[in-house]
N, C-alpha and C positions, 0 to 999 in steps of 0.2 A: 502388568496387565495382562488376563488370562487369556490364551486365544484360541477361543471353540467357536468353528463354523456349521453351524444345521444346514438340511438340504434349503428349508427357506432362506437365510442369509445367502447362502450360494445362489439361489437362482435370482435373491435381489440385487444383491453386487454385481450380477450376470446382464442384468437390467440397465444397471446403472452403467457400466461397459461399455454400453448396447451407447444410451445417450451420451455419453462424449464424445463416442465415434461419429453421432448421428451433428452433435455439435461443432464437431470439425470441420462439420461441410458448409456452415452459417458464415464464418469471415471467408472466404474467397465470392460469396454473391454480394458482397458490402460494394458493389461500382460507383455508388453518388453517397453523398451523405444523407442529405432529408430532402422531401420535396413538400416540403411544406412552410412556405418561405413566408416570416416572418417581417414585422415593421420594427425600430427602433423600440418606439414603446413597447412592442409586445416582449423584448426582450428584456425591458427594466420592469415588465409586471412577473415574469418567470422568476419561478424560486430556484432553489439548485436542482431541486429533486425534479421538479420540473422537466429541468433542461435534460437530466443523465436520464431522464423515463424518456425523452423523446429524439433519445440520441438511438442510430441503428447500433454502434459501435457499442456503446455502455450496455446495452441492449443483451447483446448479442456476446459480451465478453462477462455480465452478472450469470449468464444461464452455465455458461462453460463454466464460470468456479465453483457452481452450487451442486453443475454434472459430477465438475474433476472430484469433486468432496465427497461424493455420494460415492467414490470408486473405495474411498480409506475402508481397510478389509478389518480391523480393531472397531467393533461396534463405538465403544468409549468416545477413543480417538474420534470415530466419525460426529458424533454426535456433539461433542464439546466444538470442534472446528464449524459445525452449521449453525453450532447457538451465537459462535460468534460472527460469522457473517452475516446473522439476522439479527443480531442485538450487540455493534460492539461498545458500548458503554462500559467504562474500565470497572468492573467491581475488587479492582487492587484498591483503588478511592478507599472503598468502605474502611478499610484496617488503618487507615491516616486522616480518616474523616476528626477523632480526636487530635486537638488543637497539641496536649502533651507528646501522643506518641510522632506528628508529623513533624512537632521542631526536632524530636530527636534524632529522626531522620535526614532529616535537612544538614542536622548536627552531625553526623558522620557521616554524610555523602561530602560535605564542607570539608569535613579535616581528611577527608581521604581523593580533596581535589578532582572529584566528579563533577561539582558545580564550583560558580564565582558568584559574589554576588547575591546570593538567591535568601532569601527567608520563606519562615514555613506558609507564610500567604502569597507568594510567588514561583516555590517547590515546582507546583502543578500547573497545567492547564486549566483554566477556570471550568468552574463547574456549578452548574446549577441546583437549586434543592435535591432534585428529581433529575440526576442525570440521564438514565434511563428513556424520559420523556422530554429529555433537551436535546442528548447527543443525536445528529446524524447521521443517519442512513451510512453502511458501508460503501454502499453502490454511487450516492452523491459527490463524496469526500473527491476533494482533488490529489492526487501523485502525488504532491512535492510543495512546496516552499511557491508563491504565488511570481516569481520569475524564470521556477524551474521546470521539471519534466512535467508532462499532466497535467499540469497548475488551471483543470476548468473543472467543472461539477462533472463527475462520472471520471474523472482521471486516475482514480486510485483503482476502479473498475477492471480499465484497460492496461492500465500498465502491472496489475497482477498475471492476470489474464496472459498477456505477452511473455511473462517470464515466468508461469508454471509451461507456458506450451514449449520454451527455451529447457527449461527444467527436468521435463517428460524426455524431452529428446536427448538430453544428454543421457536420461536413466536408459534409451532403449539403447544411444549409442555403447554405451560402455555394456550392457547386455549382450549385442550381436559382435563385437569386434572383440571384448575381453571374453566372454562366455562366464559370466556370475551377474548376479540379479544383484542391487542393491535394494533395503528396507524401503520399498513404493510409500507408505504409507508417510515414513518421516520425512521425505522427500517433496511427498504430495504438501504434507499438513505444515513442515517450516517456510515452504515456498509460500501456500498461503496467509499463514499468517504472520510472514516478515514485517509487516508493514501495518498491523489491524489497528493502532491506534492511531492513524492517520485522519479518519475522522475527530479525534479527538482535538489532536494537534492542531489542524489545521481547518477550524472552522470558517466557514464563511459570517463576511463580516455585511454589513448595509450598504458599503462602500460597491460591496460585488467583489472587493481583496479576501483573501484567507489568512489566518491567523499569522504572522510571524512565528516560527521556530527560534526554539532556546536550544541552546547545547545540553548535554548531559555525555560525560562522560568520555569525552573527544568527539563526538560524534553528535547527530539531530537527536531533539531526545525521545522522540517519538520509537528511537532502537528499544534503547532499555526498557524505557514501558510498557512497551508491546512482548518486548522480552518476560518482565517482570510480568504482565498480565496471563501470560501464556504458565508463569510458575504458579500463580494462585490460583488458574483453571486446573489445575491438575494434570497438565500435558507429561506424557515419558520425557524423562530427562533427555536420551537420548535425540530427541523431537525439538525441547528448550536446546540444545548444546547447537543442532542445525541451525534454527531460526536463529539464534545472535551470530552466525557466520555470516550473516548474508551482505554482510559492510565490508567482510575481511577474512581471509582465512588462517587457520592454523600450519602452514606448511613453513612457516619460519619462527624461530624464537619473538623477531623484534613484531611480526605479522597475530602472532598469534597474543601477545603480552594486549593487545589490543580487545582482541577477545575477549578473553579475561579477564580483563575491566568491564565491559559490558556489563558480564555476566556476572562482578561484583557488584557493581550497582544497581542492576535489578534486583538481586538476592534481598539488597539493604532495601529494595522499595517493598520487595514481596514478605520482608522479614523473615527471612529461609538460611540456614547457611548451608549456601553453597557444594559443601563437600559434601555433607552429611546429607544432600538433596542428589547427589554424584552427577553435578553439571563440573566439578572441578575433580581433578585431584587430589588424592591425598598431600596436604600443604599447600594446596590453592593456588599453586601458579603455573600449570596446564590445564591443559582439557581433559578428561579422562582418555585411558592412554589402553591398550591401541587405541589412536585416534580414529576416530570414523569418517566413512567417507560421505554418504549424505550431507554435512555441511560442508564439504568441498563444493558439491551441487547446489545447494541452495546459493552458494557465493556467487559461481559460474552463473546459473542461472536468474538471477538480481543482476543482471546488467546492461537491462533495455537503456541504464540511462548514459549511458554510453552515447549511443545518438541521440535519446530523446529528449537529451541538458540542450546538448544548441541548438537541436530543433528549431526548441519551446525561444532559446535566445535570438535564435536568427529570425524567428518569425515573426515577433511580438512587434518590432519596430516594422516589417511591415507590414502588419494589419493598421499599426498605428496612422501610416500614410493613407492608407487605404480609406480610414473615417475619418479623416480630414480632408480626402482629397474627395472620397464621393459620400460621402454621408455626412458632409458636412460641418463636423467637429471641432468645436475652438480646440487651444491649447488648454484649457480650465476642465473642457469636457474630456481629456485624453490622460486625466491625471485622476479621472472620479468616476462615479458608477455607468455614464453612458455609455462612457470606454468599457471599461469591465465589462458590462452586462452585456456588451456587443461582443467583445473578446469572449464572453463564457460562452455566449451559445454559437458563437461559428466553431468554437473549438471542441466544445462539449458535440457538437454534433460529426463537423470534421475531423477533431484531432490533428494536434500539431505535426506529428508524422505523415500525412497525409499532405496539412497544411505547405510543411516544407520540401515534399517531397514533387509538388508544384510546383514551389520557388523554387528548386535547383534541376528542374526540367525545362520550365517553362517563362519563369521570372514573375516580376510582380504580377504582370497582367493574369497568369496563372493563380494566385492567393485570390484574387481579385473575383475573377470567372468564378472560385466554391466560395467568397463571403456572398455573391450577389446569388449567388443558388438559392442562400438561407436570408438572406435578412437585403428586405427590397431597401437602393440607396433610397438617398432621399432630392 
């Protein structure tokens, strides 16, 4: 893409950077979860979007992400990234709408070992007749599977915001310590989009749980689907490659082989030749050489999960105990919508990270205090 900036664009970017600096001050102000105490009935009546929109953590994270996206210098990339944040509906599904094309893609992915026991009808997450109308927004999606990190309405926004702050901190550290700039647009775009198809993959169900994820090319299906979407949307090859590195880095042949596999699977879904597109080197067995550093930064930045996964796994049983002891839930309630809606609301407002911070320092009583600020005990 040609890079040319006039005075107006320069001023707009200056304003965008100012908005990011202002947003930096929002997060430390989040001393409490929410001041609006709900009942259990209120929780069951709320949609995931309503829960996400009620959360100060999600709201601040969502604003921060949009402000950072606004600082992307390349106008075409900036427009593409903001369009995905505004509407993450899978445009890549359009080329797979034809049953014959979908069957061919399924056969190729199966032949190369990227999927097992898949059929053309089960290859992709479910889609309505009008995906754009039916898909949930980015800001209400969970950050992972229902027993994993940020599995609450708005979890994707908080997860991505944390990873973005980590990635930009690494960008700044490399500049300050080593004296060179990386491609900031690639750092921002790759991290912003690394989980772009979690709204599709982790759709919320009537029970309050999110859809279980299937494997694809040796990792969760959201990864290759997200990379394929970026290809279809025309993101520059170096940014797509950096995005593909979110789950691993190309620092050794074994690790790089995983990234290559994800790119190949994404290219099959997108209907492109990964070598011709500049996503892989000639021969198709490595990333383009010399390997860009932005992919490493995307990978390093996508490590919020190292703490947030155990925080979720250790917090959920505690919340379950509190739901039984202080909210009168039965064993049947604890595996169905009554507990799921309670859990989703509490976690969307307080986050798993704050719940586990309370648990690790003040025990179950600290978690109960946070929950009772949010939901009135029975």
